[in-house]
N, C-alpha and C positions, 0 to 999 in steps of 0.2 A: 327258620320260624315259618312253620305253613299259612299261604294266601288266605287261609279261614280266618286263621289268626290274625295275622296283619287287616284282615277286612274288619274283624270285628272292633278292633280298637279303632279304625279308622270310624266304623260306624256310629263308636259309643260319643266320639266328639265331635259327630256333622250331624247326626241324628237321622241318616239313613233317608233322608226325603228328599224325592224328586219329583219331577214333573215333564210333562209334553208340553209343545209348544201353546196348547189349547188351556193348557193349565187342569189338567187331570192328571193322577197320578199314576204313573204307569205300575204295571204288576211286573215285578221283580222275580227271576228266578230264585228258588231260596236258596242256590248256591251262589249265584251273585257271578255266575260266567255264563259265556254263551259270546255269543260274535258281538266283537267292538270294532269301533273307529279309531283311527289315529290321523290328528289334524297335524300340520305342520307346513311350515313353509318348502317351497319347492328348490330354492337355493341351495345349493351345499348338499343335496338328498341322495346322491348316488349309490351312498352305503345302503339304502332302504331297500331295494326290490327285494337283495339278496338276505338281507335277514328278515324280513316280513315272509319270506317264500319258506325259512328256514322253520320260522314257529307255525305256520301254516301246514307245513308238513308235520309238524308233532304235535299240533294241537288242532284237527280237522273240525273238530267242535266249537272251537272258540277262535275262528277265524280273525285276523284282522285287515281291515278293507284301511286305506292311506286315502285321506282326504288332502289332497293339495290347495294350499291356504296361499293368496297373493303372495310375488315377490318383495313386494314394498312391505315394509313392518309395520307402518302405519294403517295401510289396508287390512295386514292382518290382526291386526288389534281391534278394526272396528268392524271385520267378519265376525271373528268370536265374542264380543261384546253383543252386537246387537242378537245371537244366537243363544248366549246366555241368561242377557235380560228376559228373553222370552222364556227360560225356564226350558229351554230346549234339551234333549236328549239324543240330536246329531251327531256331538263329540261324545268321546269316551275316554279317551286320553289328548292329551295338549302337551303340543313342546313349545311353550311360552317363552319369552323373552323375559333375561333375566328382570328386567325393570318393571316387568308387570304384577309380581306378585304380591305386593300390600294390595293393590289394586283389583284381583281377582281375590285375594284370602278375605279382606273386608267388605267386599259385594255376596259373600257366599258365595262365588262362583263355582268354587274348587273344596276338596274335602282334605282335610286334616291327614298328615300322613306317618307312620309310624317311623320314627329314627331307626327303627331295627330292620327295615325293609331292605336296607342296603348298608354295606361297610362304612361308613362316613366318614370314620379314622381314617380311614386310607385314601379319603377323597384330597382335591386341594383345599385348603380353609376357606379361601375367599367363594368360592364355587360354593361351599357349604351354605354361608351367609348369607350368599341371594335368595335359596329356597326358604329362608326365616323369616317371619313376620310375625312383631310381638312375640318373640319367644317361642314359637311354637315351627313344626316344619311342616308345610304345604303343599314340597315339590321333592323330589330329588334330581338333585344337580345331571346334567346328562350331557353337556358339553360346555367348556369354558371359553374365554375369548379375550386377546387384549391387541390394541392398536400396536400396529411393529412400524419401522420403517426400510422400506425396500429401496435400494438404492444401487446405482450402477455402476457396481465393483471394477470394470475394465476401464470406468473416469474418472471414480472418485478412490484416490490410493487409500484414506482415510476417513471412515464413516464420522459424519459430525455428531458431537457429543454435545453440543450446546446450539442456540437459537443462533446466534450470530454467525457460529462458523457453518450451520446450515445455510443461511441466508447469502453469507459470502462464496461459498460453492454453487449456488442457485445464480446471484448474478453473475458470478464471470467463467465455470465451466462451462453450464449448461448453452450459452450463447456458441460458444465455439463450435458446439455440435451440433447446431441450430434445432435446441427443442429448451422447454420450456423449464424452469427450473424445481417448481415442488406443487403438488398439490394432496389436496385429501377431501374430504366429502363437505361440500360447500353450499350445494342444492339447499332450499328453506325444508329439511324433514329430520328426522331424528338424526341422520346422522352427523348433522351441521351440529348438533346439540352436542353431541361424543366428541366433535373436534374443537368444540368452543370448552367443555367440561375439562378435557386433558389439557389445556393451555393453562386455564383458568388454574387447576390443581398442581400442573407442573411450576406455576410461578409460586406458589404456597398460598393459594387463597381456596375459595371455596364458594358454592353457587348459595347454598343454605347452612343454616349454622347448626353446630352436631346436633342438636335437640329436632331439629327440621322444622323450627317453628318460625324463623324470619329471615329472608334473604339478606346476604351479606356482598352483591356484587358492587357496592362504591367503594371497597377497598381497593388499596393502591396496586395490590397484586392483581386484580382481575383486570384493572386499566393497562395492564402492562402488559396483559396476556392478549386482548383481544386490539392494543396498540399493534403487538408483534403482527396479529394475524392480517389487519387492514395496510400494514405498512408494504406488505408483501405484494396485496394487490396493488396499491399506489406505487411502486417501486417496480412491478411488472415481474417481479418471480416468481409470482403465483398468476397461472395466467387468468383473464378474463371470463373465458369459456368452463373455469372449473366453476364458479356459481351456479352451475344448473349440473355439476356432477356429483353422482352418488357413487356406492362402491364399485359396481360393473361399469360406469362409464370412466371413471378415474383408472380403474383398471386397463381397459382397452389400453387407455389412451399412455400407459407405463409398457405395454407388453408392445405396443407399436413404434414406442422409440421416442415418442414426444415427449417424455417426462426424465429429469433427474432423479428425483426422489420423489417416493410417493408413501403416504399414509393411510393403511389398508390392514384390513383383519388377516389373520394367516393361511384362510384359504383361497388366500391370491397364489400362495407360493407353488402349489403343485398344477395351476394354470399355467402360470408364468416360466414354469422349469420344461413344462413339454415343449419341444421344439414343433412347429406347425406352421400354415401360411398364415403370413400376419403378425408370427412372435418374433420380435428382433430382439429380446433380451433373454433368453433362454441361454443357461451357463455366464452371463455377463451381469449376475445381481448379485449382490447380498443383500442379508438382512439382520437388522440392529434395533434396540429398544428406540423410544421417540426420545429426542432432545427436548430439551428443560433452560430456563433461561442460564443456568450456570453449570450445569453438567444432566445427567440422566433425566430425563423427563418422568411423569406419572400416566397410566393409560387408564382409561375409563374401565370398567372391567365388562365383559358381555358374557354372550353361552344363552343357551338355551336347558332350563328345566323341565321336569315330565311330569305335568300333575293330572287329576284324574276329576273329572268335572262331576260338580255335587248331583248332578242330573243323569249320570250314568246307570244305565237298569242292570250292567254287569262290572261291579266297581273289584271285585274280586280277580277277574280276568286282567282287568285295567292295572291292577297293581301288578301282577304277574307277568304283564309284557313288559311294565315300565323295569322291574326286576332283571328280565332278559336282556334290555336293549342297556341297559347301566351295568352290566357285568362286564369285568375283564375280556371276556374273548369277542365281545359284542364293541367293547370301548377301542379296542384292537383295531376291530375291523373298521369302523370308524372311520379313523384316524387313515389308515394305510387307503381307503377307500375315496376321502374326499378331504384329506388335511384337515379336519375339524379337531379343533383341541380337546384330548378326552379330560374327563376331572380323575381321575387315578392318578396319582402321583409317580406309582412307580414306570410307567410306561413311560416319561420324560427323560429316562435315563436308561432302558431298555438298550443297549450295545447296538442292536440288530436297527431297530427304529431311528436312533442318532446317527447311523449310516446312512439311513435312505431320509432321514430329515432334519439334516444339519442344525436347523433353528430352532428344534425343540430347549434346549437349555437356554438360548436367550427367551424363549417363549417361556419358560417358566419363570424367569425372574421376572420376566414384563406383567403376568399375573397377581404373580406374590406383591409386585408392587403397585398392581394397580387399584384403584377406588370405585366403591359401587356409584352407580350416580342417584340422588335423590332419594331415598324409600318411602315414598310418601302416596297415600291411594289416588291422591290428581296428580299421578306424574304426566300423563299424557300430555293434559291441559298445559302444566308447566311447561315439557318440552316444546310445544307447538309456539308459546310465548316466547322460550328462549330465541330458536331457530327463528322465528319470524325476522326479532327487532334485530339479533345479530347478522342476519340475512341482509339489511340494510345499511348496516354498517360495514360490512365489506364491500358494498356496492359504492359506497362512499355518499350516501344520500342523508346520511343520518351521524353527526359529530361521533367520535367514541365515548366520550363525558357524557353527552346527553343520552346516549343508548344506554350505558348504563344505571345512569340514574332512573328515565323513564322503566327500565325493565325492572331493574331493583322492587319499585313502587308496585309495577303490573303483579309480580311474585308476590308481595307481600297480601294482596287483595285476594290472590287466589287461593294463599294457606289460610286467611282467614275465613275462607266459606269453603272451604274443605273440613 
């Protein structure tokens, strides 16, 4: 389908209105084509210079300029929202965390996308779901993601499948090698919300009801999940230092040989597998799915979706660039360049790729079993409340029961106001 036809469909749905930061409507080119910007986080963007150079060489009048956003997801969100609330046209294409779809769509900051822009039937089903809000497609899936358990295969003969096995190995094997047992991302930010959500859903619980209308954290499953994490800190097999760790800090600790187990995203694999100064785990680690109380657990679904700003002056070029970035050759290049999980299902079983990235079959299972975080417009506020409350519980400042009761009430207040 021609870009112009896709643009027409999107414009009909969105009204094709745009404005500058000062509120005056800009003059769009008749074709909707011209130079554009691409806003994305810098972490894991090693694939980008080559792909942008390829695009720019083929489209000299529709050049792409990359705007790198802060590494921290919360800071990315704040910067994007600040500009979009001002109806700024500084961003054309945005690489949005999958948790932002509902918020950006409901506020009119992104334009709906024709499902014909990409071969969605060949994409991972959960990835497509993250780009959909209220029955409409608002972005094109670009990368998917699921949390994995990294472990020292030279020290752990069989990777743990349950929380009890994880705790036992973390308590008994790790001290013998002068290392800590387990860590995830436990600083008070989105990463902690993810780790908490994974524990709750692995225990069979949920943060919100299926309709998203009420909080469900007073369940026995939620209590079991938070108690497991709290006990890890209390018993010492999760190091207290992890209360300040994000993805990168925990990755560095694992690569330095200070952790037996690490919960993190797939991008860590390429870094940990590359020999170099300070890397003590290259060739010594394996990857498996997250454990749960009684068997394999469930990850939070991660990844990025590519959306067109509702205020873009060149939406036809923006859509064409999205089609280029999400094409099969580009997705293969993103995987081989940075280990970011693709959304094309077939790439997880290509023999050459599996030889290079042995974890791909495990990652596919993890993604298909993963669950999305709450799909609500007020998600960012919800996440801040969760990470703040759970952080205090992990630091043993507030009891598990009191934390969950108070947090449940707080989330219900947020839902009523949204």
